HTML snippet that shows the backbone in 3Dmol.js (N, CA, C, O; Angstrom):
<script src="https://3Dmol.org/build/3Dmol-min.js"></script>
<div id="view" style="width:600px;height:400px;position:relative"></div>
<script>
const pdb = `
ATOM      1  N   UNK A   1       6.818  59.020-160.663  1.00  0.00           N
ATOM      2  CA  UNK A   1       7.881  59.129-159.724  1.00  0.00           C
ATOM      3  C   UNK A   1       8.724  57.882-159.699  1.00  0.00           C
ATOM      4  O   UNK A   1       8.205  56.782-159.893  1.00  0.00           O
ATOM      5  N   UNK A   2       9.938  58.017-159.478  1.00  0.00           N
ATOM      6  CA  UNK A   2      10.904  56.872-159.330  1.00  0.00           C
ATOM      7  C   UNK A   2      10.868  56.446-157.830  1.00  0.00           C
ATOM      8  O   UNK A   2      11.124  57.259-156.942  1.00  0.00           O
ATOM      9  N   UNK A   3      10.563  55.232-157.591  1.00  0.00           N
ATOM     10  CA  UNK A   3      10.560  54.753-156.201  1.00  0.00           C
ATOM     11  C   UNK A   3      11.892  54.911-155.530  1.00  0.00           C
ATOM     12  O   UNK A   3      12.935  54.795-156.173  1.00  0.00           O
ATOM     13  N   UNK A   4      11.874  55.167-154.277  1.00  0.00           N
ATOM     14  CA  UNK A   4      13.117  55.147-153.435  1.00  0.00           C
ATOM     15  C   UNK A   4      13.790  53.771-153.545  1.00  0.00           C
ATOM     16  O   UNK A   4      13.139  52.732-153.441  1.00  0.00           O
ATOM     17  N   UNK A   5      15.088  53.798-153.755  1.00  0.00           N
ATOM     18  CA  UNK A   5      15.882  52.586-153.816  1.00  0.00           C
ATOM     19  C   UNK A   5      15.834  51.965-155.158  1.00  0.00           C
ATOM     20  O   UNK A   5      16.441  50.910-155.339  1.00  0.00           O
ATOM     21  N   UNK A   6      15.165  52.525-156.117  1.00  0.00           N
ATOM     22  CA  UNK A   6      15.144  51.953-157.524  1.00  0.00           C
ATOM     23  C   UNK A   6      16.469  52.079-158.148  1.00  0.00           C
ATOM     24  O   UNK A   6      17.155  53.079-157.936  1.00  0.00           O
ATOM     25  N   UNK A   7      16.871  51.108-158.914  1.00  0.00           N
ATOM     26  CA  UNK A   7      18.102  51.161-159.664  1.00  0.00           C
ATOM     27  C   UNK A   7      17.800  51.761-161.037  1.00  0.00           C
ATOM     28  O   UNK A   7      16.874  51.354-161.739  1.00  0.00           O
ATOM     29  N   UNK A   8      18.616  52.733-161.380  1.00  0.00           N
ATOM     30  CA  UNK A   8      18.454  53.357-162.686  1.00  0.00           C
ATOM     31  C   UNK A   8      19.801  53.270-163.445  1.00  0.00           C
ATOM     32  O   UNK A   8      20.858  53.641-162.936  1.00  0.00           O
ATOM     33  N   UNK A   9      19.696  52.741-164.733  1.00  0.00           N
ATOM     34  CA  UNK A   9      20.846  52.557-165.598  1.00  0.00           C
ATOM     35  C   UNK A   9      20.684  53.474-166.726  1.00  0.00           C
ATOM     36  O   UNK A   9      19.615  53.529-167.334  1.00  0.00           O
ATOM     37  N   UNK A  10      21.709  54.209-167.039  1.00  0.00           N
ATOM     38  CA  UNK A  10      21.719  55.124-168.192  1.00  0.00           C
ATOM     39  C   UNK A  10      22.705  54.736-169.204  1.00  0.00           C
ATOM     40  O   UNK A  10      23.889  54.569-168.911  1.00  0.00           O
ATOM     41  N   UNK A  11      22.207  54.579-170.477  1.00  0.00           N
ATOM     42  CA  UNK A  11      23.093  54.228-171.522  1.00  0.00           C
ATOM     43  C   UNK A  11      24.040  55.387-171.880  1.00  0.00           C
ATOM     44  O   UNK A  11      23.633  56.548-171.915  1.00  0.00           O
ATOM     45  N   UNK A  12      25.266  55.056-172.136  1.00  0.00           N
ATOM     46  CA  UNK A  12      26.278  56.074-172.426  1.00  0.00           C
ATOM     47  C   UNK A  12      26.365  56.401-173.854  1.00  0.00           C
ATOM     48  O   UNK A  12      26.964  57.414-174.216  1.00  0.00           O
ATOM     49  N   UNK A  13      25.790  55.588-174.703  1.00  0.00           N
ATOM     50  CA  UNK A  13      25.785  55.785-176.177  1.00  0.00           C
ATOM     51  C   UNK A  13      24.397  55.929-176.683  1.00  0.00           C
ATOM     52  O   UNK A  13      23.457  55.356-176.132  1.00  0.00           O
ATOM     53  N   UNK A  14      24.256  56.697-177.737  1.00  0.00           N
ATOM     54  CA  UNK A  14      22.926  56.747-178.376  1.00  0.00           C
ATOM     55  C   UNK A  14      22.409  55.402-178.930  1.00  0.00           C
ATOM     56  O   UNK A  14      23.201  54.563-179.359  1.00  0.00           O
ATOM     57  N   UNK A  15      21.149  55.215-178.918  1.00  0.00           N
ATOM     58  CA  UNK A  15      20.481  53.990-179.412  1.00  0.00           C
ATOM     59  C   UNK A  15      19.520  54.231-180.543  1.00  0.00           C
ATOM     60  O   UNK A  15      18.781  55.215-180.547  1.00  0.00           O
ATOM     61  N   UNK A  16      19.530  53.326-181.509  1.00  0.00           N
ATOM     62  CA  UNK A  16      18.572  53.472-182.637  1.00  0.00           C
ATOM     63  C   UNK A  16      17.186  52.840-182.107  1.00  0.00           C
ATOM     64  O   UNK A  16      17.084  51.628-181.917  1.00  0.00           O
ATOM     65  N   UNK A  17      16.164  53.710-181.891  1.00  0.00           N
ATOM     66  CA  UNK A  17      14.930  53.311-181.357  1.00  0.00           C
ATOM     67  C   UNK A  17      14.092  52.463-182.338  1.00  0.00           C
ATOM     68  O   UNK A  17      13.063  51.903-181.964  1.00  0.00           O
ATOM     69  N   UNK A  18      14.534  52.385-183.544  1.00  0.00           N
ATOM     70  CA  UNK A  18      13.866  51.458-184.442  1.00  0.00           C
ATOM     71  C   UNK A  18      13.987  49.979-184.061  1.00  0.00           C
ATOM     72  O   UNK A  18      13.303  49.099-184.584  1.00  0.00           O
ATOM     73  N   UNK A  19      14.884  49.775-183.133  1.00  0.00           N
ATOM     74  CA  UNK A  19      15.022  48.331-182.589  1.00  0.00           C
ATOM     75  C   UNK A  19      13.689  47.962-181.902  1.00  0.00           C
ATOM     76  O   UNK A  19      13.354  46.779-181.835  1.00  0.00           O
ATOM     77  N   UNK A  20      12.982  48.869-181.430  1.00  0.00           N
ATOM     78  CA  UNK A  20      11.729  48.527-180.771  1.00  0.00           C
ATOM     79  C   UNK A  20      11.936  47.985-179.328  1.00  0.00           C
ATOM     80  O   UNK A  20      13.076  47.879-178.877  1.00  0.00           O
ATOM     81  N   UNK A  21      10.894  47.658-178.638  1.00  0.00           N
ATOM     82  CA  UNK A  21      11.082  47.137-177.249  1.00  0.00           C
ATOM     83  C   UNK A  21      11.857  45.907-177.133  1.00  0.00           C
ATOM     84  O   UNK A  21      12.629  45.789-176.182  1.00  0.00           O
ATOM     85  N   UNK A  22      11.730  44.930-178.043  1.00  0.00           N
ATOM     86  CA  UNK A  22      12.462  43.714-177.963  1.00  0.00           C
ATOM     87  C   UNK A  22      13.913  43.939-178.180  1.00  0.00           C
ATOM     88  O   UNK A  22      14.716  43.273-177.527  1.00  0.00           O
ATOM     89  N   UNK A  23      14.350  44.893-179.110  1.00  0.00           N
ATOM     90  CA  UNK A  23      15.685  45.174-179.335  1.00  0.00           C
ATOM     91  C   UNK A  23      16.319  45.929-178.127  1.00  0.00           C
ATOM     92  O   UNK A  23      17.488  45.722-177.802  1.00  0.00           O
ATOM     93  N   UNK A  24      15.526  46.796-177.484  1.00  0.00           N
ATOM     94  CA  UNK A  24      16.097  47.454-176.327  1.00  0.00           C
ATOM     95  C   UNK A  24      16.213  46.483-175.183  1.00  0.00           C
ATOM     96  O   UNK A  24      17.157  46.609-174.403  1.00  0.00           O
ATOM     97  N   UNK A  25      15.366  45.567-175.030  1.00  0.00           N
ATOM     98  CA  UNK A  25      15.464  44.494-174.015  1.00  0.00           C
ATOM     99  C   UNK A  25      16.736  43.695-174.279  1.00  0.00           C
ATOM    100  O   UNK A  25      17.467  43.340-173.354  1.00  0.00           O
ATOM    101  N   UNK A  26      16.980  43.427-175.522  1.00  0.00           N
ATOM    102  CA  UNK A  26      18.194  42.638-175.877  1.00  0.00           C
ATOM    103  C   UNK A  26      19.450  43.408-175.550  1.00  0.00           C
ATOM    104  O   UNK A  26      20.446  42.787-175.182  1.00  0.00           O
ATOM    105  N   UNK A  27      19.465  44.695-175.660  1.00  0.00           N
ATOM    106  CA  UNK A  27      20.545  45.473-175.305  1.00  0.00           C
ATOM    107  C   UNK A  27      20.860  45.474-173.767  1.00  0.00           C
ATOM    108  O   UNK A  27      22.010  45.536-173.331  1.00  0.00           O
ATOM    109  N   UNK A  28      19.805  45.404-173.032  1.00  0.00           N
ATOM    110  CA  UNK A  28      19.936  45.208-171.604  1.00  0.00           C
ATOM    111  C   UNK A  28      20.434  43.893-171.249  1.00  0.00           C
ATOM    112  O   UNK A  28      21.279  43.777-170.361  1.00  0.00           O
ATOM    113  N   UNK A  29      19.945  42.838-171.914  1.00  0.00           N
ATOM    114  CA  UNK A  29      20.442  41.498-171.654  1.00  0.00           C
ATOM    115  C   UNK A  29      21.921  41.391-172.057  1.00  0.00           C
ATOM    116  O   UNK A  29      22.668  40.667-171.399  1.00  0.00           O
ATOM    117  N   UNK A  30      22.369  42.083-173.114  1.00  0.00           N
ATOM    118  CA  UNK A  30      23.789  42.022-173.508  1.00  0.00           C
ATOM    119  C   UNK A  30      24.708  42.552-172.392  1.00  0.00           C
ATOM    120  O   UNK A  30      25.884  42.192-172.361  1.00  0.00           O
ATOM    121  N   UNK A  31      24.206  43.394-171.481  1.00  0.00           N
ATOM    122  CA  UNK A  31      25.017  43.851-170.328  1.00  0.00           C
ATOM    123  C   UNK A  31      25.034  42.835-169.284  1.00  0.00           C
ATOM    124  O   UNK A  31      25.805  42.969-168.334  1.00  0.00           O
ATOM    125  N   UNK A  32      24.250  41.823-169.371  1.00  0.00           N
ATOM    126  CA  UNK A  32      24.202  40.761-168.319  1.00  0.00           C
ATOM    127  C   UNK A  32      23.054  41.107-167.268  1.00  0.00           C
ATOM    128  O   UNK A  32      22.927  40.439-166.242  1.00  0.00           O
ATOM    129  N   UNK A  33      22.293  42.096-167.547  1.00  0.00           N
ATOM    130  CA  UNK A  33      21.183  42.441-166.697  1.00  0.00           C
ATOM    131  C   UNK A  33      19.844  41.811-167.212  1.00  0.00           C
ATOM    132  O   UNK A  33      19.728  41.371-168.356  1.00  0.00           O
ATOM    133  N   UNK A  34      18.869  41.801-166.303  1.00  0.00           N
ATOM    134  CA  UNK A  34      17.529  41.245-166.632  1.00  0.00           C
ATOM    135  C   UNK A  34      16.614  42.425-166.906  1.00  0.00           C
ATOM    136  O   UNK A  34      16.377  43.214-165.992  1.00  0.00           O
ATOM    137  N   UNK A  35      16.093  42.589-168.097  1.00  0.00           N
ATOM    138  CA  UNK A  35      15.265  43.718-168.423  1.00  0.00           C
ATOM    139  C   UNK A  35      13.900  43.760-167.635  1.00  0.00           C
ATOM    140  O   UNK A  35      13.168  44.749-167.621  1.00  0.00           O
ATOM    141  N   UNK A  36      13.644  42.590-166.989  1.00  0.00           N
ATOM    142  CA  UNK A  36      12.374  42.540-166.170  1.00  0.00           C
ATOM    143  C   UNK A  36      12.613  42.559-164.700  1.00  0.00           C
ATOM    144  O   UNK A  36      11.753  42.154-163.919  1.00  0.00           O
ATOM    145  N   UNK A  37      13.797  43.036-164.299  1.00  0.00           N
ATOM    146  CA  UNK A  37      14.163  43.007-162.869  1.00  0.00           C
ATOM    147  C   UNK A  37      13.471  44.092-162.047  1.00  0.00           C
ATOM    148  O   UNK A  37      13.495  44.034-160.817  1.00  0.00           O
ATOM    149  N   UNK A  38      12.826  45.125-162.728  1.00  0.00           N
ATOM    150  CA  UNK A  38      12.280  46.206-161.926  1.00  0.00           C
ATOM    151  C   UNK A  38      13.147  47.492-161.945  1.00  0.00           C
ATOM    152  O   UNK A  38      12.734  48.573-161.527  1.00  0.00           O
ATOM    153  N   UNK A  39      14.380  47.288-162.464  1.00  0.00           N
ATOM    154  CA  UNK A  39      15.265  48.429-162.646  1.00  0.00           C
ATOM    155  C   UNK A  39      14.829  49.336-163.782  1.00  0.00           C
ATOM    156  O   UNK A  39      14.071  48.877-164.637  1.00  0.00           O
ATOM    157  N   UNK A  40      15.241  50.556-163.849  1.00  0.00           N
ATOM    158  CA  UNK A  40      14.876  51.407-164.972  1.00  0.00           C
ATOM    159  C   UNK A  40      16.041  51.623-165.804  1.00  0.00           C
ATOM    160  O   UNK A  40      17.138  51.844-165.291  1.00  0.00           O
ATOM    161  N   UNK A  41      15.862  51.570-167.130  1.00  0.00           N
ATOM    162  CA  UNK A  41      16.911  51.686-168.148  1.00  0.00           C
ATOM    163  C   UNK A  41      16.542  52.889-168.978  1.00  0.00           C
ATOM    164  O   UNK A  41      15.428  52.974-169.495  1.00  0.00           O
ATOM    165  N   UNK A  42      17.466  53.822-169.112  1.00  0.00           N
ATOM    166  CA  UNK A  42      17.324  55.040-169.775  1.00  0.00           C
ATOM    167  C   UNK A  42      18.166  55.050-171.068  1.00  0.00           C
ATOM    168  O   UNK A  42      19.383  54.870-171.024  1.00  0.00           O
ATOM    169  N   UNK A  43      17.526  55.254-172.170  1.00  0.00           N
ATOM    170  CA  UNK A  43      18.250  55.322-173.458  1.00  0.00           C
ATOM    171  C   UNK A  43      18.093  56.655-174.067  1.00  0.00           C
ATOM    172  O   UNK A  43      17.127  57.348-173.746  1.00  0.00           O
ATOM    173  N   UNK A  44      19.007  57.089-174.962  1.00  0.00           N
ATOM    174  CA  UNK A  44      18.955  58.304-175.678  1.00  0.00           C
ATOM    175  C   UNK A  44      18.942  57.982-177.148  1.00  0.00           C
ATOM    176  O   UNK A  44      19.713  57.125-177.579  1.00  0.00           O
ATOM    177  N   UNK A  45      18.144  58.593-177.911  1.00  0.00           N
ATOM    178  CA  UNK A  45      18.050  58.381-179.362  1.00  0.00           C
ATOM    179  C   UNK A  45      19.243  58.941-180.092  1.00  0.00           C
ATOM    180  O   UNK A  45      19.820  59.942-179.667  1.00  0.00           O
ATOM    181  N   UNK A  46      19.615  58.321-181.169  1.00  0.00           N
ATOM    182  CA  UNK A  46      20.744  58.798-181.954  1.00  0.00           C
ATOM    183  C   UNK A  46      20.474  60.169-182.464  1.00  0.00           C
ATOM    184  O   UNK A  46      21.392  60.974-182.616  1.00  0.00           O
ATOM    185  N   UNK A  47      19.237  60.452-182.730  1.00  0.00           N
ATOM    186  CA  UNK A  47      18.925  61.790-183.323  1.00  0.00           C
ATOM    187  C   UNK A  47      18.688  62.902-182.303  1.00  0.00           C
ATOM    188  O   UNK A  47      18.343  64.029-182.660  1.00  0.00           O
ATOM    189  N   UNK A  48      18.878  62.567-181.038  1.00  0.00           N
ATOM    190  CA  UNK A  48      18.695  63.548-179.919  1.00  0.00           C
ATOM    191  C   UNK A  48      19.625  64.662-180.096  1.00  0.00           C
ATOM    192  O   UNK A  48      20.791  64.478-180.448  1.00  0.00           O
ATOM    193  N   UNK A  49      19.109  65.859-179.848  1.00  0.00           N
ATOM    194  CA  UNK A  49      19.972  67.072-179.972  1.00  0.00           C
ATOM    195  C   UNK A  49      20.251  67.618-178.617  1.00  0.00           C
ATOM    196  O   UNK A  49      20.949  68.624-178.489  1.00  0.00           O
TER     197      UNK A  49
END
`;
const viewer = $3Dmol.createViewer("view");
viewer.addModel(pdb, "pdb");
viewer.setStyle({}, {cartoon: {color: "spectrum"}});
viewer.zoomTo();
viewer.render();
</script>
């Protein structure tokens, strides 16, 4: 369950999941956000249908 008041950020473009966790965290940092802030970040794979 998502806690009440949790911030959820959804990527608008597909992401290459071969980046791994460190690469995804870098994408979050590139937006100026802290990947360890407790917010939820939602990514979609490039190959998603």
